[in-house]
mmCIF file as gemmi writes it, N, C-alpha and C atoms, coordinates in Angstrom:
data_model
loop_
_atom_site.group_PDB
_atom_site.id
_atom_site.type_symbol
_atom_site.label_atom_id
_atom_site.label_alt_id
_atom_site.label_comp_id
_atom_site.label_asym_id
_atom_site.label_entity_id
_atom_site.label_seq_id
_atom_site.pdbx_PDB_ins_code
_atom_site.Cartn_x
_atom_site.Cartn_y
_atom_site.Cartn_z
_atom_site.occupancy
_atom_site.B_iso_or_equiv
_atom_site.pdbx_formal_charge
_atom_site.auth_seq_id
_atom_site.auth_asym_id
_atom_site.pdbx_PDB_model_num
ATOM 1 N N . UNK Axp A 1 ? 0.866 -1.169 0 1 0 ? 1 A 1
ATOM 2 C CA . UNK Axp A 1 ? 0 0 0 1 0 ? 1 A 1
ATOM 3 C C . UNK Axp A 1 ? 0.914 1.234 0 1 0 ? 1 A 1
ATOM 4 N N . UNK Axp A 2 ? 1.364 1.618 -1.195 1 0 ? 2 A 1
ATOM 5 C CA . UNK Axp A 2 ? 2.325 2.708 -1.293 1 0 ? 2 A 1
ATOM 6 C C . UNK Axp A 2 ? 1.666 4.065 -1.492 1 0 ? 2 A 1
ATOM 7 N N . UNK Axp A 3 ? 0.418 4.087 -1.878 1 0 ? 3 A 1
ATOM 8 C CA . UNK Axp A 3 ? -0.299 5.334 -2.116 1 0 ? 3 A 1
ATOM 9 C C . UNK Axp A 3 ? -0.42 6.127 -0.815 1 0 ? 3 A 1
ATOM 10 N N . UNK Axp A 4 ? 0.069 7.374 -0.805 1 0 ? 4 A 1
ATOM 11 C CA . UNK Axp A 4 ? 0.09 8.187 0.419 1 0 ? 4 A 1
ATOM 12 C C . UNK Axp A 4 ? -1.317 8.486 0.926 1 0 ? 4 A 1
ATOM 13 N N . UNK Axp A 5 ? -2.239 8.765 0.023 1 0 ? 5 A 1
ATOM 14 C CA . UNK Axp A 5 ? -3.621 9.042 0.423 1 0 ? 5 A 1
ATOM 15 C C . UNK Axp A 5 ? -4.222 7.827 1.119 1 0 ? 5 A 1
ATOM 16 N N . UNK Axp A 6 ? -4.08 6.666 0.492 1 0 ? 6 A 1
ATOM 17 C CA . UNK Axp A 6 ? -4.638 5.447 1.074 1 0 ? 6 A 1
ATOM 18 C C . UNK Axp A 6 ? -3.975 5.138 2.417 1 0 ? 6 A 1
ATOM 19 N N . UNK Axp A 7 ? -2.677 5.349 2.501 1 0 ? 7 A 1
ATOM 20 C CA . UNK Axp A 7 ? -1.962 5.081 3.751 1 0 ? 7 A 1
ATOM 21 C C . UNK Axp A 7 ? -2.435 6.01 4.858 1 0 ? 7 A 1
ATOM 22 N N . UNK Axp A 8 ? -2.711 7.263 4.529 1 0 ? 8 A 1
ATOM 23 C CA . UNK Axp A 8 ? -3.199 8.213 5.524 1 0 ? 8 A 1
ATOM 24 C C . UNK Axp A 8 ? -4.578 7.802 6.053 1 0 ? 8 A 1
ATOM 25 N N . UNK Axp A 9 ? -5.452 7.37 5.154 1 0 ? 9 A 1
ATOM 26 C CA . UNK Axp A 9 ? -6.783 6.9 5.556 1 0 ? 9 A 1
ATOM 27 C C . UNK Axp A 9 ? -6.647 5.648 6.426 1 0 ? 9 A 1
ATOM 28 N N . UNK Axp A 10 ? -5.784 4.74 5.998 1 0 ? 10 A 1
ATOM 29 C CA . UNK Axp A 10 ? -5.571 3.511 6.771 1 0 ? 10 A 1
ATOM 30 C C . UNK Axp A 10 ? -5.045 3.842 8.168 1 0 ? 10 A 1
ATOM 31 N N . UNK Axp A 11 ? -4.089 4.758 8.257 1 0 ? 11 A 1
ATOM 32 C CA . UNK Axp A 11 ? -3.529 5.135 9.558 1 0 ? 11 A 1
ATOM 33 C C . UNK Axp A 11 ? -4.614 5.694 10.467 1 0 ? 11 A 1
ATOM 34 N N . UNK Axp A 12 ? -5.492 6.539 9.921 1 0 ? 12 A 1
ATOM 35 C CA . UNK Axp A 12 ? -6.585 7.098 10.718 1 0 ? 12 A 1
ATOM 36 C C . UNK Axp A 12 ? -7.498 5.987 11.231 1 0 ? 12 A 1
ATOM 37 N N . UNK Axp A 13 ? -7.871 5.07 10.364 1 0 ? 13 A 1
ATOM 38 C CA . UNK Axp A 13 ? -8.759 3.964 10.758 1 0 ? 13 A 1
ATOM 39 C C . UNK Axp A 13 ? -8.09 3.096 11.823 1 0 ? 13 A 1
ATOM 40 N N . UNK Axp A 14 ? -6.813 2.803 11.643 1 0 ? 14 A 1
ATOM 41 C CA . UNK Axp A 14 ? -6.095 1.985 12.63 1 0 ? 14 A 1
ATOM 42 C C . UNK Axp A 14 ? -6.044 2.675 13.991 1 0 ? 14 A 1
ATOM 43 N N . UNK Axp A 15 ? -5.732 3.962 14.006 1 0 ? 15 A 1
ATOM 44 C CA . UNK Axp A 15 ? -5.605 4.691 15.273 1 0 ? 15 A 1
ATOM 45 C C . UNK Axp A 15 ? -6.952 4.883 15.966 1 0 ? 15 A 1
ATOM 46 N N . UNK Axp A 16 ? -7.971 5.214 15.194 1 0 ? 16 A 1
ATOM 47 C CA . UNK Axp A 16 ? -9.272 5.553 15.768 1 0 ? 16 A 1
ATOM 48 C C . UNK Axp A 16 ? -10.146 4.341 16.092 1 0 ? 16 A 1
ATOM 49 N N . UNK Axp A 17 ? -10.115 3.349 15.221 1 0 ? 17 A 1
ATOM 50 C CA . UNK Axp A 17 ? -11.093 2.258 15.333 1 0 ? 17 A 1
ATOM 51 C C . UNK Axp A 17 ? -10.485 0.881 15.582 1 0 ? 17 A 1
ATOM 52 N N . UNK Axp A 18 ? -9.194 0.727 15.336 1 0 ? 18 A 1
ATOM 53 C CA . UNK Axp A 18 ? -8.559 -0.585 15.514 1 0 ? 18 A 1
ATOM 54 C C . UNK Axp A 18 ? -7.242 -0.477 16.288 1 0 ? 18 A 1
ATOM 55 N N . UNK Axp A 19 ? -7.218 0.275 17.384 1 0 ? 19 A 1
ATOM 56 C CA . UNK Axp A 19 ? -5.956 0.426 18.116 1 0 ? 19 A 1
ATOM 57 C C . UNK Axp A 19 ? -5.448 -0.923 18.616 1 0 ? 19 A 1
ATOM 58 N N . UNK Axp A 20 ? -4.167 -1.133 18.401 1 0 ? 20 A 1
ATOM 59 C CA . UNK Axp A 20 ? -3.554 -2.371 18.864 1 0 ? 20 A 1
ATOM 60 C C . UNK Axp A 20 ? -3.685 -3.545 17.912 1 0 ? 20 A 1
ATOM 61 N N . UNK Axp A 21 ? -4.46 -3.378 16.86 1 0 ? 21 A 1
ATOM 62 C CA . UNK Axp A 21 ? -4.624 -4.459 15.893 1 0 ? 21 A 1
ATOM 63 C C . UNK Axp A 21 ? -3.452 -4.459 14.908 1 0 ? 21 A 1
ATOM 64 N N . UNK Axp A 22 ? -3.247 -5.576 14.24 1 0 ? 22 A 1
ATOM 65 C CA . UNK Axp A 22 ? -2.184 -5.716 13.258 1 0 ? 22 A 1
ATOM 66 C C . UNK Axp A 22 ? -2.554 -4.932 11.995 1 0 ? 22 A 1
ATOM 67 N N . UNK Axp A 23 ? -1.76 -3.907 11.64 1 0 ? 23 A 1
ATOM 68 C CA . UNK Axp A 23 ? -2.079 -3.114 10.448 1 0 ? 23 A 1
ATOM 69 C C . UNK Axp A 23 ? -2.108 -3.935 9.16 1 0 ? 23 A 1
ATOM 70 N N . UNK Axp A 24 ? -1.381 -5.041 9.124 1 0 ? 24 A 1
ATOM 71 C CA . UNK Axp A 24 ? -1.373 -5.877 7.92 1 0 ? 24 A 1
ATOM 72 C C . UNK Axp A 24 ? -2.729 -6.537 7.669 1 0 ? 24 A 1
ATOM 73 N N . UNK Axp A 25 ? -3.556 -6.623 8.699 1 0 ? 25 A 1
ATOM 74 C CA . UNK Axp A 25 ? -4.885 -7.223 8.551 1 0 ? 25 A 1
ATOM 75 C C . UNK Axp A 25 ? -5.853 -6.298 7.815 1 0 ? 25 A 1
ATOM 76 N N . UNK Axp A 26 ? -5.56 -4.999 7.817 1 0 ? 26 A 1
ATOM 77 C CA . UNK Axp A 26 ? -6.414 -4.034 7.122 1 0 ? 26 A 1
ATOM 78 C C . UNK Axp A 26 ? -5.832 -3.815 5.729 1 0 ? 26 A 1
ATOM 79 N N . UNK Axp A 27 ? -6.422 -4.48 4.744 1 0 ? 27 A 1
ATOM 80 C CA . UNK Axp A 27 ? -5.941 -4.374 3.367 1 0 ? 27 A 1
ATOM 81 C C . UNK Axp A 27 ? -6.778 -3.356 2.603 1 0 ? 27 A 1
ATOM 82 N N . UNK Axp A 28 ? -6.429 -3.153 1.353 1 0 ? 28 A 1
ATOM 83 C CA . UNK Axp A 28 ? -7.151 -2.202 0.507 1 0 ? 28 A 1
ATOM 84 C C . UNK Axp A 28 ? -8.614 -2.581 0.325 1 0 ? 28 A 1
ATOM 85 N N . UNK Axp A 29 ? -8.922 -3.855 0.445 1 0 ? 29 A 1
ATOM 86 C CA . UNK Axp A 29 ? -10.282 -4.327 0.178 1 0 ? 29 A 1
ATOM 87 C C . UNK Axp A 29 ? -10.994 -4.885 1.406 1 0 ? 29 A 1
ATOM 88 N N . UNK Axp A 30 ? -10.405 -4.726 2.577 1 0 ? 30 A 1
ATOM 89 C CA . UNK Axp A 30 ? -11.069 -5.183 3.797 1 0 ? 30 A 1
ATOM 90 C C . UNK Axp A 30 ? -12.409 -4.461 3.935 1 0 ? 30 A 1
ATOM 91 N N . UNK Axp A 31 ? -13.51 -5.202 4.11 1 0 ? 31 A 1
ATOM 92 C CA . UNK Axp A 31 ? -14.816 -4.547 4.257 1 0 ? 31 A 1
ATOM 93 C C . UNK Axp A 31 ? -14.922 -3.826 5.602 1 0 ? 31 A 1
ATOM 94 N N . UNK Axp A 32 ? -15.082 -2.509 5.542 1 0 ? 32 A 1
ATOM 95 C CA . UNK Axp A 32 ? -15.102 -1.704 6.76 1 0 ? 32 A 1
ATOM 96 C C . UNK Axp A 32 ? -16.493 -1.619 7.377 1 0 ? 32 A 1
ATOM 97 N N . UNK Axp A 33 ? -17.49 -1.322 6.559 1 0 ? 33 A 1
ATOM 98 C CA . UNK Axp A 33 ? -18.86 -1.203 7.061 1 0 ? 33 A 1
ATOM 99 C C . UNK Axp A 33 ? -19.506 -2.574 7.132 1 0 ? 33 A 1
ATOM 100 N N . UNK Axp A 34 ? -19.492 -3.297 6.019 1 0 ? 34 A 1
ATOM 101 C CA . UNK Axp A 34 ? -20.134 -4.62 6.007 1 0 ? 34 A 1
ATOM 102 C C . UNK Axp A 34 ? -19.38 -5.615 6.886 1 0 ? 34 A 1
ATOM 103 N N . UNK Axp A 35 ? -18.107 -5.333 7.179 1 0 ? 35 A 1
ATOM 104 C CA . UNK Axp A 35 ? -17.323 -6.2 8.052 1 0 ? 35 A 1
ATOM 105 C C . UNK Axp A 35 ? -17.431 -5.843 9.526 1 0 ? 35 A 1
ATOM 106 N N . UNK Axp A 36 ? -18.153 -4.763 9.825 1 0 ? 36 A 1
ATOM 107 C CA . UNK Axp A 36 ? -18.376 -4.394 11.217 1 0 ? 36 A 1
ATOM 108 C C . UNK Axp A 36 ? -17.288 -3.545 11.852 1 0 ? 36 A 1
ATOM 109 N N . UNK Axp A 37 ? -16.297 -3.121 11.084 1 0 ? 37 A 1
ATOM 110 C CA . UNK Axp A 37 ? -15.245 -2.266 11.641 1 0 ? 37 A 1
ATOM 111 C C . UNK Axp A 37 ? -15.791 -0.866 11.892 1 0 ? 37 A 1
ATOM 112 N N . UNK Axp A 38 ? -16.587 -0.358 10.953 1 0 ? 38 A 1
ATOM 113 C CA . UNK Axp A 38 ? -17.195 0.965 11.099 1 0 ? 38 A 1
ATOM 114 C C . UNK Axp A 38 ? -18.693 0.84 11.343 1 0 ? 38 A 1
ATOM 115 N N . UNK Axp A 39 ? -19.143 1.376 12.477 1 0 ? 39 A 1
ATOM 116 C CA . UNK Axp A 39 ? -20.584 1.503 12.701 1 0 ? 39 A 1
ATOM 117 C C . UNK Axp A 39 ? -20.989 2.896 12.221 1 0 ? 39 A 1
ATOM 118 N N . UNK Axp A 40 ? -22.205 3.306 12.48 1 0 ? 40 A 1
ATOM 119 C CA . UNK Axp A 40 ? -22.672 4.592 11.952 1 0 ? 40 A 1
ATOM 120 C C . UNK Axp A 40 ? -21.884 5.766 12.527 1 0 ? 40 A 1
ATOM 121 N N . UNK Axp A 41 ? -21.579 5.722 13.809 1 0 ? 41 A 1
ATOM 122 C CA . UNK Axp A 41 ? -20.825 6.813 14.437 1 0 ? 41 A 1
ATOM 123 C C . UNK Axp A 41 ? -19.399 6.845 13.896 1 0 ? 41 A 1
ATOM 124 N N . UNK Axp A 42 ? -18.772 5.691 13.783 1 0 ? 42 A 1
ATOM 125 C CA . UNK Axp A 42 ? -17.408 5.618 13.253 1 0 ? 42 A 1
ATOM 126 C C . UNK Axp A 42 ? -17.369 6.093 11.801 1 0 ? 42 A 1
ATOM 127 N N . UNK Axp A 43 ? -18.383 5.761 11.035 1 0 ? 43 A 1
ATOM 128 C CA . UNK Axp A 43 ? -18.449 6.199 9.649 1 0 ? 43 A 1
ATOM 129 C C . UNK Axp A 43 ? -18.515 7.722 9.577 1 0 ? 43 A 1
ATOM 130 N N . UNK Axp A 44 ? -19.317 8.325 10.427 1 0 ? 44 A 1
ATOM 131 C CA . UNK Axp A 44 ? -19.406 9.789 10.449 1 0 ? 44 A 1
ATOM 132 C C . UNK Axp A 44 ? -18.078 10.419 10.87 1 0 ? 44 A 1
ATOM 133 N N . UNK Axp A 45 ? -17.39 9.795 11.808 1 0 ? 45 A 1
ATOM 134 C CA . UNK Axp A 45 ? -16.075 10.289 12.226 1 0 ? 45 A 1
ATOM 135 C C . UNK Axp A 45 ? -15.087 10.233 11.059 1 0 ? 45 A 1
ATOM 136 N N . UNK Axp A 46 ? -15.129 9.14 10.312 1 0 ? 46 A 1
ATOM 137 C CA . UNK Axp A 46 ? -14.269 8.994 9.143 1 0 ? 46 A 1
ATOM 138 C C . UNK Axp A 46 ? -14.601 10.063 8.101 1 0 ? 46 A 1
ATOM 139 N N . UNK Axp A 47 ? -15.876 10.28 7.849 1 0 ? 47 A 1
ATOM 140 C CA . UNK Axp A 47 ? -16.306 11.287 6.875 1 0 ? 47 A 1
ATOM 141 C C . UNK Axp A 47 ? -15.821 12.674 7.301 1 0 ? 47 A 1
ATOM 142 N N . UNK Axp A 48 ? -15.964 13.009 8.569 1 0 ? 48 A 1
ATOM 143 C CA . UNK Axp A 48 ? -15.509 14.317 9.053 1 0 ? 48 A 1
ATOM 144 C C . UNK Axp A 48 ? -13.998 14.473 8.867 1 0 ? 48 A 1
ATOM 145 N N . UNK Axp A 49 ? -13.255 13.425 9.162 1 0 ? 49 A 1
ATOM 146 C CA . UNK Axp A 49 ? -11.803 13.451 8.979 1 0 ? 49 A 1
ATOM 147 C C . UNK Axp A 49 ? -11.458 13.692 7.512 1 0 ? 49 A 1
ATOM 148 N N . UNK Axp A 50 ? -12.075 12.932 6.627 1 0 ? 50 A 1
ATOM 149 C CA . UNK Axp A 50 ? -11.786 13.042 5.192 1 0 ? 50 A 1
ATOM 150 C C . UNK Axp A 50 ? -12.161 14.43 4.667 1 0 ? 50 A 1
ATOM 151 N N . UNK Axp A 51 ? -13.329 14.923 5.056 1 0 ? 51 A 1
ATOM 152 C CA . UNK Axp A 51 ? -13.762 16.24 4.583 1 0 ? 51 A 1
ATOM 153 C C . UNK Axp A 51 ? -12.794 17.333 5.034 1 0 ? 51 A 1
ATOM 154 N N . UNK Axp A 52 ? -12.323 17.254 6.258 1 0 ? 52 A 1
ATOM 155 C CA . UNK Axp A 52 ? -11.386 18.261 6.773 1 0 ? 52 A 1
ATOM 156 C C . UNK Axp A 52 ? -10.005 18.129 6.145 1 0 ? 52 A 1
ATOM 157 N N . UNK Axp A 53 ? -9.511 16.912 6.051 1 0 ? 53 A 1
ATOM 158 C CA . UNK Axp A 53 ? -8.158 16.68 5.53 1 0 ? 53 A 1
ATOM 159 C C . UNK Axp A 53 ? -8.02 17.003 4.053 1 0 ? 53 A 1
ATOM 160 N N . UNK Axp A 54 ? -9.049 16.704 3.274 1 0 ? 54 A 1
ATOM 161 C CA . UNK Axp A 54 ? -8.915 16.751 1.822 1 0 ? 54 A 1
ATOM 162 C C . UNK Axp A 54 ? -9.817 17.772 1.142 1 0 ? 54 A 1
ATOM 163 N N . UNK Axp A 55 ? -10.392 18.671 1.92 1 0 ? 55 A 1
ATOM 164 C CA . UNK Axp A 55 ? -11.221 19.757 1.376 1 0 ? 55 A 1
ATOM 165 C C . UNK Axp A 55 ? -12.284 19.253 0.41 1 0 ? 55 A 1
ATOM 166 N N . UNK Axp A 56 ? -13.024 18.249 0.859 1 0 ? 56 A 1
ATOM 167 C CA . UNK Axp A 56 ? -14.13 17.705 0.075 1 0 ? 56 A 1
ATOM 168 C C . UNK Axp A 56 ? -15.397 17.742 0.921 1 0 ? 56 A 1
ATOM 169 N N . UNK Axp A 57 ? -16.517 17.674 0.254 1 0 ? 57 A 1
ATOM 170 C CA . UNK Axp A 57 ? -17.815 17.577 0.936 1 0 ? 57 A 1
ATOM 171 C C . UNK Axp A 57 ? -18.589 16.438 0.322 1 0 ? 57 A 1
ATOM 172 N N . UNK Axp A 58 ? -19.198 15.651 1.176 1 0 ? 58 A 1
ATOM 173 C CA . UNK Axp A 58 ? -20.004 14.529 0.7 1 0 ? 58 A 1
ATOM 174 C C . UNK Axp A 58 ? -21.482 14.862 0.834 1 0 ? 58 A 1
ATOM 175 N N . UNK Axp A 59 ? -22.238 14.494 -0.184 1 0 ? 59 A 1
ATOM 176 C CA . UNK Axp A 59 ? -23.691 14.577 -0.106 1 0 ? 59 A 1
ATOM 177 C C . UNK Axp A 59 ? -24.16 13.406 0.754 1 0 ? 59 A 1
ATOM 178 N N . UNK Axp A 60 ? -25.296 13.558 1.429 1 0 ? 60 A 1
ATOM 179 C CA . UNK Axp A 60 ? -25.776 12.468 2.294 1 0 ? 60 A 1
ATOM 180 C C . UNK Axp A 60 ? -25.853 11.11 1.589 1 0 ? 60 A 1
ATOM 181 N N . UNK Axp A 61 ? -26.267 11.103 0.325 1 0 ? 61 A 1
ATOM 182 C CA . UNK Axp A 61 ? -26.396 9.812 -0.374 1 0 ? 61 A 1
ATOM 183 C C . UNK Axp A 61 ? -25.04 9.171 -0.698 1 0 ? 61 A 1
ATOM 184 N N . UNK Axp A 62 ? -23.948 9.926 -0.551 1 0 ? 62 A 1
ATOM 185 C CA . UNK Axp A 62 ? -22.621 9.377 -0.824 1 0 ? 62 A 1
ATOM 186 C C . UNK Axp A 62 ? -22.012 8.698 0.404 1 0 ? 62 A 1
ATOM 187 N N . UNK Axp A 63 ? -22.572 8.963 1.556 1 0 ? 63 A 1
ATOM 188 C CA . UNK Axp A 63 ? -22.064 8.379 2.795 1 0 ? 63 A 1
ATOM 189 C C . UNK Axp A 63 ? -22.758 7.035 2.992 1 0 ? 63 A 1
ATOM 190 N N . UNK Axp A 64 ? -22.277 6.049 2.234 1 0 ? 64 A 1
ATOM 191 C CA . UNK Axp A 64 ? -22.909 4.733 2.273 1 0 ? 64 A 1
ATOM 192 C C . UNK Axp A 64 ? -21.867 3.64 2.059 1 0 ? 64 A 1
ATOM 193 N N . UNK Axp A 65 ? -22.333 2.417 2.158 1 0 ? 65 A 1
ATOM 194 C CA . UNK Axp A 65 ? -21.453 1.259 2.019 1 0 ? 65 A 1
ATOM 195 C C . UNK Axp A 65 ? -20.787 1.216 0.651 1 0 ? 65 A 1
ATOM 196 N N . UNK Axp A 66 ? -21.484 1.638 -0.369 1 0 ? 66 A 1
ATOM 197 C CA . UNK Axp A 66 ? -20.918 1.591 -1.718 1 0 ? 66 A 1
ATOM 198 C C . UNK Axp A 66 ? -19.646 2.438 -1.83 1 0 ? 66 A 1
ATOM 199 N N . UNK Axp A 67 ? -19.621 3.581 -1.167 1 0 ? 67 A 1
ATOM 200 C CA . UNK Axp A 67 ? -18.486 4.497 -1.265 1 0 ? 67 A 1
ATOM 201 C C . UNK Axp A 67 ? -17.472 4.382 -0.14 1 0 ? 67 A 1
ATOM 202 N N . UNK Axp A 68 ? -17.846 3.793 0.973 1 0 ? 68 A 1
ATOM 203 C CA . UNK Axp A 68 ? -16.973 3.818 2.147 1 0 ? 68 A 1
ATOM 204 C C . UNK Axp A 68 ? -16.67 2.445 2.741 1 0 ? 68 A 1
ATOM 205 N N . UNK Axp A 69 ? -16.917 1.39 1.991 1 0 ? 69 A 1
ATOM 206 C CA . UNK Axp A 69 ? -16.756 0.051 2.582 1 0 ? 69 A 1
ATOM 207 C C . UNK Axp A 69 ? -15.327 -0.475 2.542 1 0 ? 69 A 1
ATOM 208 N N . UNK Axp A 70 ? -14.456 0.147 1.771 1 0 ? 70 A 1
ATOM 209 C CA . UNK Axp A 70 ? -13.054 -0.277 1.781 1 0 ? 70 A 1
ATOM 210 C C . UNK Axp A 70 ? -12.164 0.894 1.372 1 0 ? 70 A 1
ATOM 211 N N . UNK Axp A 71 ? -10.881 0.732 1.568 1 0 ? 71 A 1
ATOM 212 C CA . UNK Axp A 71 ? -9.949 1.824 1.295 1 0 ? 71 A 1
ATOM 213 C C . UNK Axp A 71 ? -9.952 2.234 -0.17 1 0 ? 71 A 1
ATOM 214 N N . UNK Axp A 72 ? -10.066 1.286 -1.079 1 0 ? 72 A 1
ATOM 215 C CA . UNK Axp A 72 ? -10.086 1.595 -2.508 1 0 ? 72 A 1
ATOM 216 C C . UNK Axp A 72 ? -11.267 2.513 -2.833 1 0 ? 72 A 1
ATOM 217 N N . UNK Axp A 73 ? -12.441 2.195 -2.323 1 0 ? 73 A 1
ATOM 218 C CA . UNK Axp A 73 ? -13.635 3.009 -2.581 1 0 ? 73 A 1
ATOM 219 C C . UNK Axp A 73 ? -13.515 4.402 -1.981 1 0 ? 73 A 1
ATOM 220 N N . UNK Axp A 74 ? -12.956 4.484 -0.785 1 0 ? 74 A 1
ATOM 221 C CA . UNK Axp A 74 ? -12.796 5.774 -0.127 1 0 ? 74 A 1
ATOM 222 C C . UNK Axp A 74 ? -11.853 6.67 -0.932 1 0 ? 74 A 1
ATOM 223 N N . UNK Axp A 75 ? -10.735 6.127 -1.351 1 0 ? 75 A 1
ATOM 224 C CA . UNK Axp A 75 ? -9.762 6.895 -2.143 1 0 ? 75 A 1
ATOM 225 C C . UNK Axp A 75 ? -10.378 7.328 -3.463 1 0 ? 75 A 1
ATOM 226 N N . UNK Axp A 76 ? -11.111 6.444 -4.106 1 0 ? 76 A 1
ATOM 227 C CA . UNK Axp A 76 ? -11.765 6.775 -5.378 1 0 ? 76 A 1
ATOM 228 C C . UNK Axp A 76 ? -12.74 7.935 -5.185 1 0 ? 76 A 1
ATOM 229 N N . UNK Axp A 77 ? -13.516 7.896 -4.116 1 0 ? 77 A 1
ATOM 230 C CA . UNK Axp A 77 ? -14.48 8.959 -3.843 1 0 ? 77 A 1
ATOM 231 C C . UNK Axp A 77 ? -13.769 10.29 -3.573 1 0 ? 77 A 1
ATOM 232 N N . UNK Axp A 78 ? -12.722 10.266 -2.78 1 0 ? 78 A 1
ATOM 233 C CA . UNK Axp A 78 ? -11.974 11.496 -2.478 1 0 ? 78 A 1
ATOM 234 C C . UNK Axp A 78 ? -11.429 12.098 -3.769 1 0 ? 78 A 1
ATOM 235 N N . UNK Axp A 79 ? -10.818 11.274 -4.593 1 0 ? 79 A 1
ATOM 236 C CA . UNK Axp A 79 ? -10.227 11.787 -5.833 1 0 ? 79 A 1
ATOM 237 C C . UNK Axp A 79 ? -11.293 12.268 -6.822 1 0 ? 79 A 1
ATOM 238 N N . UNK Axp A 80 ? -12.481 11.702 -6.773 1 0 ? 80 A 1
ATOM 239 C CA . UNK Axp A 80 ? -13.547 12.185 -7.658 1 0 ? 80 A 1
ATOM 240 C C . UNK Axp A 80 ? -14.032 13.559 -7.206 1 0 ? 80 A 1
ATOM 241 N N . UNK Axp A 81 ? -13.932 13.831 -5.918 1 0 ? 81 A 1
ATOM 242 C CA . UNK Axp A 81 ? -14.352 15.113 -5.358 1 0 ? 81 A 1
ATOM 243 C C . UNK Axp A 81 ? -13.272 16.174 -5.466 1 0 ? 81 A 1
ATOM 244 N N . UNK Axp A 82 ? -12.023 15.753 -5.347 1 0 ? 82 A 1
ATOM 245 C CA . UNK Axp A 82 ? -10.901 16.688 -5.366 1 0 ? 82 A 1
ATOM 246 C C . UNK Axp A 82 ? -9.752 16.048 -6.138 1 0 ? 82 A 1
ATOM 247 N N . UNK Axp A 83 ? -9.742 16.192 -7.464 1 0 ? 83 A 1
ATOM 248 C CA . UNK Axp A 83 ? -8.706 15.549 -8.294 1 0 ? 83 A 1
ATOM 249 C C . UNK Axp A 83 ? -7.285 15.997 -7.974 1 0 ? 83 A 1
ATOM 250 N N . UNK Axp A 84 ? -7.125 17.107 -7.28 1 0 ? 84 A 1
ATOM 251 C CA . UNK Axp A 84 ? -5.77 17.57 -6.961 1 0 ? 84 A 1
ATOM 252 C C . UNK Axp A 84 ? -5.132 16.801 -5.802 1 0 ? 84 A 1
ATOM 253 N N . UNK Axp A 85 ? -5.922 15.981 -5.113 1 0 ? 85 A 1
ATOM 254 C CA . UNK Axp A 85 ? -5.377 15.185 -4.004 1 0 ? 85 A 1
ATOM 255 C C . UNK Axp A 85 ? -4.469 14.102 -4.577 1 0 ? 85 A 1
ATOM 256 N N . UNK Axp A 86 ? -3.255 14.094 -4.097 1 0 ? 86 A 1
ATOM 257 C CA . UNK Axp A 86 ? -2.273 13.122 -4.618 1 0 ? 86 A 1
ATOM 258 C C . UNK Axp A 86 ? -2.443 11.77 -3.976 1 0 ? 86 A 1
């Protein structure tokens, strides 16, 4: 996982929601919402972090399992909102 954006999101998830867990267990495709890692409150915390860090805003219908269930989807959504994010 060499992508800096994806690594930053992963680091946030590890620190906030999986402290003490093995970071290697959280892969690019690990299901976050459907896998039970993120509940509704955790999902909102993640959204707030992403919006602040990357100067993006999500519409309510975008805050769902389709867009936030794994690191690949999250990165894709961020880049669709702010193409200048590296």
